[in-house]
C-alpha positions in Angstrom: -6.1 12.0 -15.2 -3.1 9.4 -14.7 -2.7 6.3 -16.1 -0.1 3.4 -14.7 1.2 0.9 -16.4 2.2 -1.7 -14.0 4.3 -4.8 -14.9 2.9 -8.5 -15.0 3.4 -11.5 -12.7 6.2 -11.4 -10.2 7.3 -14.2 -11.3 8.2 -13.5 -14.7 11.7 -11.7 -15.8 12.1 -8.2 -17.3 12.0 -4.5 -16.7 8.6 -4.9 -15.8 7.5 -2.6 -19.1 6.8 -5.2 -21.8 5.7 -8.1 -20.0 1.7 -7.7 -20.9 1.5 -5.5 -17.5 -2.1 -4.0 -17.2 -3.1 -0.2 -17.5 -5.2 1.2 -14.6 -6.6 4.6 -14.8 -6.4 6.8 -11.6 -8.4 9.5 -12.2 -8.8 11.1 -8.8 -6.4 12.6 -6.1 -6.8 12.1 -2.7 -4.9 15.0 -0.4 -4.6 15.0 3.2 -2.6 17.2 5.8 -2.2 16.2 9.4 0.2 17.9 11.6 2.2 20.0 8.7 2.3 16.9 6.1 0.3 16.3 3.1 -0.1 12.8 2.2 -1.8 12.1 -1.6 -2.5 9.9 -4.1 -4.2 9.0 -6.9 -7.0 6.6 -7.5 -9.9 4.9 -9.6 -12.7 7.1 -10.0 -15.9 5.9 -8.0 -13.3 5.1 -4.7 -13.6 6.5 -1.8 -10.8 7.9 0.7 -10.6 9.7 4.0 -7.9 10.4 6.7 -7.4 8.1 9.6 -5.2 8.9 12.5 -1.7 10.2 10.8 -2.8 7.8 7.7 -5.5 7.8 5.0 -7.5 5.0 4.3 -9.1 4.0 0.4 -11.7 1.3 -0.7 -13.3 0.3 -4.3 -16.6 1.4 -2.4 -18.3 2.3 0.6 -18.9 -1.1 2.0 -15.2 -2.2 1.3 -14.4 1.1 3.3 -16.4 -0.6 6.1 -15.4 -3.9 6.2 -11.8 -3.1 6.2 -11.7 -0.5 8.8 -14.2 -2.8 11.2 -11.8 -6.0 12.1 -8.6 -5.7 13.3 -7.7 -8.8 12.0 -8.2 -10.5 8.3 -11.1 -8.0 6.8 -14.0 -10.0 5.7 -13.9 -8.2 2.2 -16.3 -9.2 -0.7 -16.3 -9.5 -4.5 -14.2 -6.9 -6.3 -13.5 -5.5 -2.9 -10.0 -3.7 -2.3 -8.9 -1.6 0.5 -6.1 0.1 1.5 -4.5 1.7 4.8 -1.6 4.6 3.7 1.1 5.1 6.9 3.8 7.2 6.2 6.9 7.2 8.5 9.6 9.6 8.7 12.9 8.5 7.9 14.3 9.8 10.9 12.1 7.3 13.4 13.9 4.2 12.1 17.4 5.6 12.5 20.2 4.5 10.9 18.6 1.9 8.6 16.0 4.0 7.3 15.1 1.5 4.6 11.7 -0.3 3.3 12.6 -3.6 4.7 13.5 -2.1 8.0 10.0 -0.8 8.3 8.5 -3.8 7.5 10.5 -5.6 10.0 9.4 -3.2 12.8 5.8 -3.2 11.1 5.7 -7.0 10.4 6.7 -8.5 13.6 4.0 -9.4 16.2 1.6 -6.8 15.3 0.4 -8.8 12.1 0.8 -12.4 13.2 -2.7 -14.0 14.3 -4.8 -17.0 13.8 -6.2 -15.4 10.7 -3.7 -13.6 8.9 -0.1 -15.1 9.1 3.1 -12.8 7.3 5.1 -14.2 4.4 8.7 -13.7 3.6 9.8 -10.0 2.7 10.9 -9.4 -0.3 12.9 -6.6 -2.4 12.2 -4.5 -5.5 11.0 -1.6 -7.3 7.7 0.0 -8.1 7.9 3.0 -10.6 11.6 3.2 -10.0 10.9 3.7 -6.2 12.5 1.5 -3.9 10.0 -1.4 -2.2 9.9 -4.2 0.2 6.6 -6.1 0.0 5.3 -9.0 2.1 2.3 -11.4 1.4 -0.2 -11.5 4.5 -1.7 -14.9 4.1 -4.8 -16.5 4.9 -5.0 -20.2 5.2 -3.1 -20.7 1.9 -4.6 -18.3 0.3 -3.1 -14.4 -0.1 -5.7 -12.0 0.5 -3.5 -9.2 0.9 0.3 -7.7 1.5 2.7 -5.0 3.0 4.7 -2.9 0.6 6.5 -0.2 2.6 8.2 2.3 -0.2 10.8 4.7 -0.3 9.3 8.1 -1.5 12.1 10.4 -0.6 15.4 10.9 1.6 12.8 12.2 4.2 9.8 9.5 4.0 9.1 5.7 3.7 5.1 4.3 3.7 3.8 1.7 4.3 0.6 0.4 2.2 -1.3 -1.9 4.1 -3.5 -3.9 1.4 -6.1 -6.3 1.2 -8.7 -7.9 -1.4 -11.2 -10.3 -2.4 -9.1 -11.6 -4.8 -6.0 -10.4 -4.4 -4.1 -11.5 -7.7 -7.2 -9.1 -9.4 -6.1 -6.2 -7.4 -2.4 -6.2 -7.3 -1.7 -3.8 -10.4 -4.1 -1.7 -8.8 -2.7 -1.7 -5.6 0.7 -1.1 -7.2 -0.5 1.7 -9.2 -1.6 3.7 -6.5 1.4 3.3 -4.8 3.0 4.4 -7.4 1.7 7.8 -6.6 2.1 8.4 -3.6 3.5 11.8 -2.3 4.6 13.5 1.0 5.4 17.4 1.7 6.4 18.4 4.7 8.7 17.4 8.0 6.9 15.1 10.6 5.8 17.4 13.5 5.8 20.5 11.9 2.8 22.9 12.2 
């Protein structure tokens, strides 16, 4: 069982360790191996997870997973729903600028800007000592999700696409999951 402590509100000063952060219990591990690469992360008990095409998806329930998977635009999530999609990317595919920010800039261009979903500004930071870049996903005036690019190692950067019915309430859980992502293997290896 993993217990991850996550920092509080992004606007607060400090190191994220003593600012009233919450603890999230991550009792289960999901692992998938595709094309010689093993992707794993921890998630709360009762969540469902499955592999996607060179990715993995997880959600707070089967209904949330179905709702999150059913939409190419902004998902129609219900109260309590949290949905994440994890996309690993080898740093070699990003060229010389293999950073979380560069990956978010690549992902966030025209790919997510729709009438229903608009990207915010990219910000840089850390989660559990790992370099990250973050991008809010907005629906009207509401933040309904976020893209978080995490530098896992010198060889891998991962994008976590997360959405929730109440994103402020879900943020600690999403950060805790993102902090546990691990990748082993080399892209294209079998």
